[in-house]
C-alpha positions in Angstrom: 15.5 42.5 -5.6 12.1 41.1 -4.8 10.6 38.7 -7.4 6.8 38.1 -7.8 5.7 34.7 -6.5 4.2 33.1 -9.5 3.4 29.5 -10.6 6.7 29.5 -12.5 8.9 31.0 -9.8 7.3 29.5 -6.7 9.5 26.4 -6.2 12.8 28.2 -6.7 11.7 31.0 -4.4 11.2 28.4 -1.6 14.5 26.7 -2.4 16.4 30.0 -2.4 15.1 30.7 1.1 17.2 27.9 2.6 20.1 29.3 4.5 23.6 28.8 3.0 24.7 26.6 5.9 21.8 24.1 5.5 23.0 20.5 5.6 23.8 19.4 2.1 21.7 16.2 2.2 18.8 18.1 3.8 19.0 20.8 1.1 19.0 18.1 -1.6 16.0 16.3 -0.2 13.9 19.4 0.5 14.8 21.0 -2.9 13.6 17.9 -4.7 10.5 17.7 -2.5 9.5 21.3 -3.1 10.0 21.0 -6.9 7.9 17.8 -7.1 5.3 19.0 -4.7 4.8 22.3 -6.6 4.8 20.4 -9.9 2.1 18.1 -8.6 0.0 21.1 -7.5 0.3 22.7 -10.9 -0.4 19.4 -12.7 -3.7 18.7 -10.9 -4.5 22.4 -10.5 -5.0 21.9 -6.8 -7.9 23.9 -5.4 -8.1 25.5 -1.9 -10.9 23.2 -0.8 -8.8 20.2 -1.9 -5.8 21.6 -0.1 -7.9 22.0 3.1 -9.2 18.5 2.8 -5.6 17.1 2.4 -4.5 19.0 5.5 -7.5 17.6 7.4 -6.7 14.1 6.2 -3.0 14.3 7.3 -4.0 15.8 10.6 -6.3 12.9 11.3 -3.6 10.5 10.3 -1.4 12.0 13.0 -4.2 11.8 15.6 -4.4 8.0 14.8 -0.8 7.4 15.8 0.2 6.2 19.2 2.7 3.8 20.8 0.8 0.8 19.4 -0.1 2.0 15.9 1.6 4.1 13.3 -1.0 5.4 10.8 1.6 7.3 8.8 3.5 4.1 8.2 0.2 2.5 7.1 -0.4 5.4 4.7 3.1 5.0 3.3 2.5 1.3 2.9 -0.7 1.6 0.9 0.8 4.2 -1.3 3.6 1.9 -2.2 6.2 4.4 -0.7 7.3 2.0 2.0 8.2 -0.8 -0.4 9.8 1.6 -2.9 12.0 3.1 -0.2 12.8 -0.4 1.1 13.7 -1.5 -2.4 15.9 1.5 -3.0 17.6 1.4 0.3 18.3 -2.4 0.2 19.0 -3.1 -3.4 19.6 -6.9 -3.7 22.8 -8.3 -5.1 23.2 -11.9 -6.2 21.6 -14.5 -4.0 20.9 -12.2 -1.0 17.4 -12.4 0.5 15.1 -9.7 -0.6 13.8 -7.1 1.8 10.2 -6.0 2.5 8.3 -3.4 4.6 8.5 -3.1 8.4 4.8 -2.7 8.8 2.9 -0.7 11.4 2.9 -3.3 14.3 6.6 -3.8 14.9 7.5 -3.6 18.6 11.0 -2.3 19.3 11.9 -5.0 21.9 10.7 -8.5 21.3 11.3 -10.9 24.2 14.4 -13.0 23.9 13.6 -16.6 23.5 15.8 -19.8 23.2 16.0 -21.7 19.9 13.0 -24.1 19.7 10.8 -21.9 22.0 7.3 -21.1 20.8 6.1 -17.6 20.2 2.5 -18.8 20.3 1.3 -18.1 23.9 -2.4 -18.8 23.2 -2.4 -22.4 21.9 -4.9 -21.9 19.0 -4.3 -22.4 15.3 -2.3 -25.0 13.3 1.0 -25.7 15.0 4.0 -24.8 12.9 7.8 -25.1 13.0 10.0 -22.6 11.2 13.6 -23.6 10.5 16.5 -22.2 8.6 20.0 -20.8 8.4 21.5 -17.3 8.3 24.4 -17.2 5.9 26.5 -14.6 4.0 26.3 -14.4 0.2 29.2 -16.8 -0.1 27.3 -19.4 2.0 29.4 -18.9 5.1 27.3 -19.4 8.2 26.7 -16.4 10.5 26.7 -17.7 14.0 25.1 -15.4 16.6 22.9 -13.6 14.0 19.8 -12.3 15.7 16.3 -12.7 14.3 13.5 -10.5 15.6 10.3 -12.3 14.6 6.7 -11.3 14.8 3.3 -12.3 13.3 -0.4 -12.2 13.6 -2.4 -15.0 15.2 -4.6 -17.5 13.4 -7.4 -14.9 13.3 -5.3 -12.2 11.7 -4.7 -10.0 14.7 -1.4 -8.9 16.4 -1.1 -8.8 20.2 -1.3 -5.0 20.3 -4.6 -5.1 18.5 -6.2 -7.4 21.1 -4.8 -6.5 24.5 -7.8 -8.2 26.3 -7.5 -11.4 24.2 -3.8 -12.0 23.5 -1.0 -11.8 26.0 1.4 -9.0 25.2 4.3 -10.4 23.1 2.2 -13.2 21.8 3.6 -14.0 18.3 6.9 -12.3 19.0 10.4 -13.4 19.8 14.1 -12.5 19.5 16.2 -15.5 18.6 19.9 -16.0 18.2 21.3 -18.4 15.6 23.6 -21.2 16.8 27.2 -21.8 15.9 26.2 -23.0 12.4 23.9 -20.0 11.8 20.9 -22.3 12.2 17.7 -21.2 13.9 14.3 -22.8 14.6 11.2 -21.9 16.6 7.7 -23.0 17.1 4.6 -21.0 16.3 1.3 -21.4 14.4 0.4 -20.8 10.8 -0.5 -17.2 10.6 -3.7 -16.0 8.8 -4.2 -13.4 6.1 -5.8 -10.3 7.6 -6.9 -6.8 6.8 -4.8 -3.8 7.8 -6.6 -1.4 10.1 -9.4 0.4 8.3 -10.9 2.4 11.2 -8.8 5.4 10.4 -8.0 7.8 7.5 -6.1 5.1 5.6 -9.2 2.9 5.6 -11.2 5.9 4.2 -8.6 6.2 1.4 -8.8 2.5 0.5 -12.6 2.7 0.4 -12.6 5.9 -1.7 -10.3 4.2 -4.3 -12.1 0.8 -4.4 -9.2 -1.1 -2.9 -9.2 -4.1 -0.5 -7.4 -3.9 2.8 -6.0 -7.5 3.0 -2.5 -8.9 3.4 -1.6 -12.5 2.7 -0.4 -14.6 5.7 3.2 -14.0 6.6 5.8 -13.9 9.3 8.1 -10.8 9.8 11.8 -10.9 10.3 14.5 -8.4 11.2 17.9 -10.1 10.9 21.2 -8.7 12.1 24.7 -10.1 11.9 28.1 -8.5 12.4 29.6 -7.1 9.3 26.4 -7.4 7.3 23.5 -5.1 6.4 20.4 -5.5 8.6 17.6 -7.1 6.7 13.9 -6.5 7.2 11.9 -9.2 5.4 8.9 -11.6 5.5 8.1 -15.1 4.6 4.7 -15.5 2.9 2.6 -18.6 3.3 2.3 -20.2 -0.2 -1.3 -20.4 -1.3 -2.5 -17.8 1.1 -5.4 -15.6 0.0 -4.3 -12.2 -1.4 -0.8 -13.5 -2.2 -1.2 -11.9 -5.7 -2.6 -8.6 -4.4 -1.0 -7.6 -1.1 -2.5 -4.2 -0.3 1.0 -2.9 0.7 2.8 -4.4 -2.3 5.3 -6.4 -0.2 5.0 -9.9 -1.8 8.1 -11.0 -3.7 8.2 -14.4 -5.3 11.4 -15.4 -3.6 9.8 -15.0 -0.2 6.8 -17.2 -0.8 7.4 -20.4 1.2 5.7 -23.8 1.4 4.3 -24.5 4.8 4.3 -28.3 4.3 2.1 -30.6 6.3 4.0 -33.1 8.5 2.3 -36.3 9.7 5.4 -38.1 11.1 5.1 -38.5 15.0 8.9 -38.8 15.3 9.3 -35.3 13.7 6.6 -34.0 16.1 8.6 -35.3 19.0 11.9 -34.0 17.6 10.5 -30.5 17.3 8.4 -30.6 20.4 5.2 -29.9 18.6 3.2 -32.5 20.6 0.8 -33.6 17.9 0.4 -34.3 14.2 -0.3 -33.0 11.7 1.6 -29.8 11.9 3.3 -27.5 9.3 6.9 -27.0 8.6 8.5 -24.0 6.8 12.2 -23.9 6.0 13.8 -20.6 4.9 17.4 -19.7 4.6 18.3 -16.1 5.0 21.2 -14.7 3.0 22.8 -11.5 4.2 24.6 -8.9 2.2 28.0 -7.7 3.6 28.0 -4.2 4.8 29.8 -1.7 2.6 33.3 -1.0 3.8 33.9 2.4 5.4 
C-alpha cells in the first residue's frame, strides 16, 4: 500500500526501496547515510536555493579533480572527515605510531631510491637528514619494510603544483629498510604552506573565516609483512600553524625536532656536503595485522 512521502516517513521510504539482495555492508552504510542526511535537512530546514547551491558546489568540486589534484579529498580534509576516518580505521594500540591523513598530493608510484639517497632534486633549502627504524610493537625490527615518502619544497609547493619549476618526483622516494629495520634519506627541511585555495574548498574556507595553512611536515606510507599499513606524517617542531593545522592532522607524538648539526664529520658520514644541516630521527612502530 502506498504511503505518503512526508518529513517523518522520507528516510524509511528510501531505505525500504533497497533491494533485498543489496550487499549487507552497503545497506548498512546507505541506510545510516540516508537517516543522517534527512535528519540534517530537517534540522536546518534546508531550502531549495540552498540545496541548489550545494549541488553547484559539489559539481565544481568534481570539476576541480584531475590526475594531479583531488578536490574531494581536500574537502574531506578541511571538514575533518579525513582525519576522523583515519582515526577510526587505524585505532592506535599501545606504542604504535599514530596515523594521519593521506593528503591530496600523494602520487601512487614514488621512484625507488637507495637508502641515503636524496629526494631533493633542486638543491635549495636547508639540507636535512631523516633517520629511523621500523619496528613492531614489541620492538622487533622489520627488515624490508617499505617507506613511501613525499613532501613539499622549501617554498611550500609539491612537484605536481610546479611542473615548470620542480622536476617531477622532486620530494618523493620509495625506500626499503635494511636488515635491522633502519632507514635514512637526505632531503631539505620542508616549509609550512597553504592548501590550494583556487577552487571551491578555498571558497569554503574564506566563507567560514578559516586559514588555509598546514605546518611543515613529511609524509610517510609504511608497509611491512604481517602488519597494518600506516599512513602518517612527521611535523617539524616549531613550525608555524603547528597548533592549528587546517586539516586537523597534527598529533603531539608526531612532532619531531629537526635539530641543527654543525659537526663536519657528521656531514661527511651522511653525505650532506656542508654544515650546518638538520637531523630528524623518528622510529616507526607498526601494529600487527589482525589474524584472519
